[in-house]
C-alpha positions as CSV (number, residue, x, y, z in Angstrom):
1,M,170.9,-26.5,41.4
2,F,174.0,-26.4,43.5
3,C,174.6,-29.3,45.9
4,S,177.4,-30.4,48.2
5,I,180.8,-31.5,46.9
6,L,184.3,-32.5,48.0
7,Y,186.4,-29.5,47.0
8,P,188.2,-30.2,43.7
9,L,191.9,-29.5,44.1
10,P,194.0,-27.3,41.7
11,P,197.3,-28.5,40.3
12,K,199.6,-30.3,42.7
13,S,201.6,-27.2,43.4
14,Q,198.5,-26.0,45.3
15,I,197.6,-29.1,47.2
16,A,200.0,-28.8,50.0
17,A,198.7,-25.4,50.8
18,M,195.1,-26.3,51.0
19,N,193.2,-28.5,53.5
20,L,189.7,-28.1,52.3
21,R,187.1,-30.3,54.0
22,H,183.7,-28.9,53.2
23,S,182.0,-28.1,50.0
24,L,180.1,-25.6,47.8
25,F,178.3,-26.3,44.6
26,A,178.6,-29.3,42.3
27,I,178.3,-33.1,43.1
28,F,181.0,-35.7,44.1
29,L,183.9,-33.8,42.6
30,I,187.1,-35.8,43.2
31,P,190.6,-34.4,43.8
32,V,192.8,-34.5,40.8
33,L,196.5,-33.9,40.0
34,A,196.6,-31.7,36.9
35,Q,198.9,-32.6,34.0
36,A,200.6,-29.3,33.9
37,E,201.5,-27.5,37.1
38,A,200.2,-23.9,37.3
39,P,202.3,-21.4,39.2
40,P,201.3,-21.4,42.9
41,A,198.7,-18.8,44.0
42,P,200.3,-15.6,45.3
43,P,200.6,-15.3,49.1
44,L,198.1,-12.8,50.4
45,A,198.4,-10.4,53.3
46,A,195.0,-11.3,54.7
47,K,193.5,-13.4,57.5
48,A,191.5,-15.7,55.2
49,W,190.6,-15.9,51.5
50,L,188.9,-18.0,48.8
51,L,188.7,-18.0,45.0
52,L,185.6,-19.5,43.4
53,D,185.0,-20.3,39.8
54,Q,181.2,-19.4,39.6
55,Q,180.5,-21.6,36.5
56,S,182.0,-24.8,37.7
57,G,181.5,-24.2,41.4
58,M,185.1,-25.2,42.0
59,I,187.4,-23.7,44.5
60,L,190.8,-22.7,43.0
61,N,192.5,-21.6,46.2
62,A,191.6,-21.0,49.8
63,K,193.2,-20.2,53.2
64,D,191.2,-21.1,56.3
65,P,187.9,-21.3,54.4
66,D,185.9,-22.5,57.4
67,T,187.5,-20.3,60.0
68,R,185.1,-18.0,61.9
69,V,185.5,-14.4,60.7
70,E,183.7,-11.1,61.3
71,P,181.9,-10.1,58.1
72,A,181.5,-6.4,58.9
73,S,179.6,-4.8,56.0
74,L,179.8,-8.0,53.9
75,T,176.7,-8.8,56.1
76,K,174.8,-6.5,53.7
77,L,175.0,-9.2,51.0
78,M,172.5,-11.2,53.0
79,T,170.4,-8.1,53.8
80,A,170.3,-7.5,50.0
81,Y,169.5,-11.1,49.2
82,L,166.4,-11.0,51.5
83,T,165.4,-7.6,50.0
84,F,165.7,-8.9,46.5
85,K,163.6,-12.0,47.5
86,A,160.9,-9.7,49.1
87,V,160.8,-7.6,45.9
88,K,160.5,-10.6,43.7
89,A,157.8,-12.0,45.8
90,G,155.8,-8.8,45.7
91,K,156.1,-8.2,49.5
92,I,157.6,-4.8,48.8
93,K,157.9,-2.7,45.6
94,L,160.8,-0.8,44.2
95,D,158.8,2.5,44.1
96,Q,157.3,1.9,47.6
97,Q,158.5,4.5,50.2
98,F,159.6,3.9,53.8
99,T,160.8,6.4,56.4
100,V,163.8,5.7,58.5
101,S,163.1,5.0,62.2
102,M,165.0,6.7,65.0
103,R,166.9,3.5,65.4
104,G,168.0,3.5,61.8
105,Y,168.7,7.3,61.9
106,K,171.0,6.9,64.9
107,V,172.7,3.6,63.9
108,G,176.0,5.2,63.1
109,G,178.7,4.1,60.7
110,S,178.4,4.5,57.0
111,T,175.2,6.2,55.9
112,M,173.2,7.3,52.9
113,F,172.0,10.3,55.0
114,L,168.3,9.3,55.4
115,E,166.1,11.9,57.2
116,P,163.2,10.9,59.5
117,T,161.1,13.6,57.7
118,M,161.8,12.3,54.2
119,P,160.6,8.8,53.1
120,A,162.9,7.0,50.6
121,K,162.0,4.6,47.8
122,V,163.0,1.0,48.1
123,D,165.1,1.4,44.9
124,D,167.1,4.1,46.5
125,L,167.4,2.2,49.8
126,I,168.9,-0.8,47.9
127,K,171.4,1.4,46.1
128,G,172.3,3.2,49.3
129,M,172.9,-0.1,51.0
130,I,175.0,-1.7,48.2
131,V,176.9,1.2,46.7
132,V,177.6,3.4,49.8
133,S,177.1,0.7,52.4
134,G,174.4,2.8,54.3
135,N,173.7,1.3,57.7
136,D,170.6,3.4,57.9
137,A,169.3,1.9,54.6
138,C,169.8,-1.6,56.0
139,V,167.8,-0.9,59.2
140,T,165.0,0.7,57.2
141,L,164.8,-2.2,54.8
142,A,165.0,-4.8,57.7
143,E,162.1,-3.1,59.5
144,A,160.1,-2.7,56.4
145,I,160.4,-6.4,55.6
146,A,160.3,-8.0,59.0
147,G,158.8,-5.4,61.4
148,S,162.0,-5.2,63.4
149,E,165.7,-5.7,62.9
150,E,165.8,-8.5,65.5
151,V,163.2,-10.6,63.5
152,F,165.0,-9.7,60.3
153,A,168.3,-11.0,61.7
154,Q,166.6,-14.3,62.5
155,M,165.4,-14.4,58.9
156,M,169.0,-13.8,57.7
157,T,170.3,-16.7,59.7
158,A,167.5,-19.0,58.5
159,E,168.2,-18.0,54.9
160,A,171.9,-18.7,55.5
161,K,171.2,-22.2,56.7
162,R,169.0,-22.8,53.6
163,L,171.9,-21.7,51.4
164,G,174.2,-24.2,53.2
165,M,176.0,-21.4,55.1
166,N,176.6,-23.6,58.2
167,Q,179.3,-21.4,59.8
168,T,177.2,-18.3,59.8
169,N,175.0,-16.5,62.4
170,F,173.6,-13.0,62.1
171,K,172.6,-10.5,64.8
172,N,172.0,-7.4,62.8
173,S,171.4,-6.2,59.2
174,A,174.4,-3.9,58.7
175,G,177.3,-5.9,60.1
176,L,177.9,-4.1,63.4
177,P,180.3,-6.0,65.7
178,D,178.7,-8.6,67.9
179,P,180.2,-11.7,69.4
180,D,177.4,-13.8,67.9
181,H,177.6,-12.2,64.5
182,Y,180.0,-14.3,62.4
183,T,180.6,-16.2,59.2
184,S,183.4,-17.8,57.1
185,V,184.9,-17.0,53.7
186,A,183.4,-20.3,52.4
187,D,180.0,-19.2,53.5
188,L,180.5,-15.7,52.0
189,A,181.4,-17.3,48.7
190,K,178.1,-19.3,48.7
191,L,176.1,-16.2,49.4
192,S,177.9,-14.2,46.7
193,A,177.3,-17.0,44.2
194,A,173.6,-17.2,45.2
195,I,173.1,-13.4,44.6
196,I,174.6,-13.7,41.1
197,R,172.7,-16.8,40.3
198,D,169.3,-16.0,41.8
199,Y,169.0,-12.3,41.3
200,P,170.9,-11.3,38.1
201,E,168.5,-8.4,37.5
202,F,169.9,-6.7,40.6
203,Y,173.5,-7.6,40.2
204,P,174.4,-4.5,38.0
205,I,173.9,-2.3,41.1
206,Y,177.1,-3.8,42.5
207,S,179.1,-2.2,39.7
208,M,177.8,1.3,40.3
209,K,180.8,3.6,41.1
210,S,178.7,6.2,43.0
211,F,175.3,6.9,44.2
212,T,173.5,10.3,44.5
213,Y,170.7,10.8,47.0
214,N,168.6,13.8,47.9
215,N,167.3,13.5,51.5
216,G,165.1,16.7,51.2
217,R,167.8,18.9,52.7
218,K,170.7,18.3,50.4
219,T,172.0,16.2,47.6
220,T,174.9,13.9,48.4
221,T,177.0,11.9,46.0
222,Q,179.2,9.1,47.6
223,P,181.6,6.8,45.9
224,N,181.7,3.0,45.9
225,R,184.6,1.9,48.2
226,N,185.5,-1.1,45.9
227,L,188.7,0.3,44.3
228,L,188.8,-2.5,41.7
229,L,185.7,-1.0,40.0
230,Y,187.9,1.9,39.0
231,R,191.0,0.0,38.1
232,D,189.8,-3.1,36.2
233,A,187.2,-2.9,33.5
234,F,186.3,-6.6,34.0
235,V,185.5,-6.3,37.8
236,D,181.8,-5.6,38.3
237,G,181.2,-6.2,42.0
238,M,180.7,-6.9,44.8
239,K,181.1,-5.5,48.4
240,T,183.5,-4.0,50.8
241,G,183.5,-4.2,54.6
242,H,185.4,-2.8,57.5
243,T,185.4,-2.5,61.3
244,A,188.3,-2.0,63.7
245,S,188.0,-5.7,64.8
246,A,187.4,-7.2,61.4
247,G,189.9,-5.3,59.4
248,Y,189.3,-4.5,55.7
249,N,187.3,-7.0,53.7
250,L,186.4,-7.3,50.1
251,I,184.4,-9.6,47.9
252,A,185.2,-8.9,44.3
253,S,184.0,-10.5,41.1
254,T,185.4,-10.4,37.5
255,K,183.9,-11.7,34.3
256,R,186.4,-12.5,31.5
257,E,186.2,-14.9,28.6
258,N,182.6,-15.6,29.5
259,R,183.8,-17.0,32.9
260,R,183.1,-15.5,36.3
261,L,185.4,-15.7,39.3
262,V,184.6,-14.5,42.8
263,S,187.2,-13.7,45.4
264,V,186.6,-13.3,49.1
265,V,189.5,-11.7,51.0
266,V,189.1,-10.7,54.7
267,G,191.2,-9.3,57.5
268,T,193.6,-7.0,55.6
269,S,195.2,-3.9,57.0
270,G,193.7,-1.2,54.7
271,E,191.6,-0.3,51.7
272,E,194.5,-0.4,49.3
273,V,195.7,-3.7,50.6
274,R,192.4,-5.4,50.2
275,A,192.1,-4.2,46.6
276,Q,195.7,-5.3,45.8
277,E,195.4,-8.7,47.3
278,S,192.0,-9.4,45.7
279,A,193.4,-8.3,42.3
280,K,196.3,-10.8,42.7
281,L,194.0,-13.7,43.4
282,L,191.6,-12.9,40.6
283,N,194.3,-12.4,38.0
284,W,196.0,-15.7,39.1
285,G,192.7,-17.5,38.5
286,V,192.1,-15.9,35.2
287,Q,195.6,-16.4,33.8
288,F,196.3,-20.0,34.8
289,F,192.8,-21.8,34.7
290,E,190.0,-22.2,32.2
291,A,186.5,-23.7,32.6
292,P,185.5,-25.7,29.5
293,K,181.9,-26.8,29.1
294,L,181.4,-30.5,29.8
295,A,177.8,-30.7,28.6
296,V,174.9,-28.6,27.4
297,A,171.6,-28.4,29.4
298,N,169.0,-30.9,28.1
299,Q,171.5,-32.4,25.6
300,S,170.9,-36.1,25.3
301,L,174.1,-38.0,26.3
302,A,172.4,-41.5,25.8
303,T,169.0,-43.1,25.2
304,P,169.0,-46.2,27.4
305,R,166.2,-48.9,27.3
306,V,163.2,-48.4,29.6
307,W,161.3,-51.4,30.9
308,K,157.6,-51.5,31.5
309,G,157.3,-48.0,30.0
310,A,155.0,-46.3,27.5
311,A,158.2,-45.5,25.6
312,E,161.1,-47.9,25.1
313,Q,163.8,-45.3,25.6
314,V,164.5,-42.2,27.6
315,S,167.0,-39.4,26.9
316,V,169.5,-38.8,29.7
317,G,171.9,-35.9,30.5
318,F,171.9,-32.8,32.6
319,L,169.3,-30.2,33.3
320,A,171.9,-27.4,33.5
321,D,175.1,-26.7,31.6
322,R,178.1,-28.4,33.3
323,Y,181.6,-26.9,33.5
324,V,184.8,-27.9,35.1
325,T,187.8,-25.8,36.0
326,L,191.2,-27.0,34.7
327,G,194.7,-25.7,34.2
328,R,195.0,-24.0,30.8
329,G,195.6,-26.5,28.0
330,E,194.5,-29.6,29.9
331,A,191.0,-30.0,28.5
332,Q,192.1,-32.3,25.7
333,G,192.9,-34.9,28.4
334,L,189.3,-35.1,29.6
335,K,187.3,-38.4,29.2
336,R,183.7,-39.2,30.0
337,D,182.1,-42.4,31.2
338,L,178.4,-43.1,31.8
339,T,177.1,-45.7,34.2
340,L,173.3,-46.5,34.3
341,N,171.2,-47.7,37.2
342,E,169.9,-50.7,35.2
343,P,167.3,-51.8,34.7
344,L,165.5,-48.6,34.2
345,I,161.8,-49.3,35.1
346,A,158.9,-46.9,34.4
347,P,157.5,-44.6,35.6
348,I,160.5,-42.2,35.2
349,K,160.2,-38.5,36.0
350,R,162.2,-35.7,34.3
351,G,165.1,-34.9,36.7
352,Q,165.2,-38.3,38.2
353,T,168.7,-39.7,38.8
354,V,169.2,-42.7,36.5
355,G,172.9,-43.1,36.6
356,T,176.3,-41.5,37.0
357,V,178.6,-39.5,34.7
358,K,182.3,-39.7,35.6
359,Y,185.0,-37.5,34.1
360,S,188.7,-38.3,34.2
361,L,191.7,-36.2,33.3
362,N,194.6,-38.2,31.8
363,G,193.2,-41.4,33.4
364,K,192.8,-39.9,36.9
365,P,189.3,-39.2,38.4
366,M,188.2,-35.6,38.0
367,A,184.5,-35.2,38.6
368,E,181.3,-37.2,39.1
369,Y,177.7,-36.0,38.6
370,P,174.3,-37.6,38.7
371,L,172.9,-38.6,35.3
372,L,169.3,-37.3,35.0
373,A,166.3,-38.3,32.9
374,L,165.4,-35.5,30.5
375,Q,161.8,-36.5,30.0
376,D,158.9,-38.3,31.7
377,V,158.2,-41.9,30.8
378,G,154.9,-43.2,32.0
379,E,154.0,-46.8,32.6
380,A,152.9,-49.1,29.8
381,G,149.6,-50.9,29.8
382,F,149.0,-54.1,31.7
383,F,150.1,-56.4,28.9
384,G,153.2,-54.3,28.1
385,R,154.3,-54.4,31.8
386,L,153.6,-58.1,31.9
387,L,155.7,-58.8,28.8
388,D,158.6,-56.8,30.1
389,T,158.4,-58.5,33.5
390,I,158.8,-61.9,31.7
391,K,161.7,-60.5,29.7
392,L,163.4,-59.2,32.8
393,W,163.2,-62.7,34.4
394,F,165.4,-64.0,31.6
395,K,167.6,-60.9,31.4
């Protein structure tokens, strides 16, 4: 479960360039000066950008992460998120068919060439929305799920708030320009991470290089506009966007060495520029950082004493794997310190916070996480509770 953090800072060569106030994913991560200085991140020809390490939830570099930007077709990430949610909940089915309304047919912009006389399967609508950025597919899915695009836009904004996207407001499902339709690169990173985390079964669609659709009149094959899919075998997503006012935007994701990075680059001057600048950022993150595993999910880090409990001890640790992003070669300097909220008194529930785990790098604070109970411990009987009460008086 991702929670709020203070952004961890990369090596000190990056600190002067970053003024990051808000947070994304882990808990209580503390700024650190790395032992070895990584080369500075390359300057990018873009309005704003951000590079996220998906595993650790740490931001490696960012420029204006909370500045309001126009998402253009990056909006479709939220339309997709709500569509995946509806499919998973059984509200719509992948083989279910819907017919584009006149509103969707005339929406303009990129299209998958839906015809009002030819219903399309949800599976095709999803691919048309993601791969070829079909605005007609977005409107059709929005109306199928919510009854109207206006209601769907309200759902999009509500879902954004639930995901912690507090600088975001949606007015339509496709990303058409509107003064009240906005987001930030930090929020887009949260949304991208949520798709990868929550709906991995749908994520491979983002790597499709083309999509072919027969609308009853003709068969059309259109390419994915994410140029990095054709140039880098490790890039497998995610989404492009463009309007005259927003410029050229790209969210890209790469998975190398069992580690996933997500870049958000907005406001560039062209398709080639957004691809080149995104590649620079991703390659910098891959080359100069690593994300060692701090702890394995459900691995016992300690077995402290439990008072007034049916068991005398409880295993404590994390419910999910924990990672941290460091400069390459720095992991040997990591140290761990556990602090317990003593005395631990039953009943204790699995997942309950029972202390704190602090990590330091070469003696300097690096990260802090809640220490969790890995099992339930019920209360002891009357005499057991009484005996421990007496012992605690003397303790």
